[in-house]
C-alpha positions, 0 to 999 in steps of 0.5 A: 500499500502506498502513502496517499502521495504515491510513494511505496512503501514496505509491509510493516512501515507507516502509512499514509491515509486521508481520513478527511479534509484537514486531516491526515493519519499515520498508522504504524505497525511493526511487521511480524510474519510468524501468526500465532497458528504458525507459531503453534505449528513452529513449536509442534515441529521442533518439539516433536524431533526434540522430544524424539531424541529426547526419548530415545536418549531417556530409553537407553539411561540417558534421562536428563537430556529429557528434562533439558528438552523440556526446558528447551521448549519451554524456552522456544514457547516463551520468546515465541510469545514475547515476539507475537506480542511485540507485533501487536503494538501499533501507533497512530499520529493524526495531524489536524489543522490545529493538533498533532495527535500521537496514540501509542496501543499496546495490550490494555494499554493506550497512550495519547500525547496531543500537541498544537501544531503550530508549536510542534516540531519533528526531530530525528536524533542520531544514535548515541553509539553506532549500533544503536537506532535513532531517535524520532521524537515529536516535540511541543512546549518542553514534552516530546513523545517519541514514533517508530522505536519498530520501524527500520532506521530507513523507514523512520527517515522517511517517516521523519521527512514526511511528518516534517512535510506535514507538521512543518516547522515551529510557527509554520502550519504547512496545508494539509 
């Protein structure tokens, strides 16, 4: 799905949706290719092979292998559960003629930050260390809200450019 102006973007990256005249909405969702059903299949296939070897070893007296096999499968279930839960995060950035509203949704925890558009600014802070990600912030009146933590570096840079076009600089409100 492309931006409203025709620029394409990859799955999991920001999408610009024209809601109504004078309102632009950017939806952000992390890209997770593994769904809960696929995760169950992965666990079942790994468990089948692991327990086949563990039971074979147990028959020959190496019973600790079975204990470690159970621990391995439990660790796999925990890791896949964390991955699936992190894929359920979403962020919505709504830019109107008056405000910039950022809504961050996680499991049962919705947070919203509203900034006056005329005084808001979009900044992309360089990382503190070479392997750390940059930070994309919407700031106004001493408050800041980070957006797009789960985006790749290129997606975050593209989003920063697009948001700067929508929000403008301080004391500037470009037409939507």
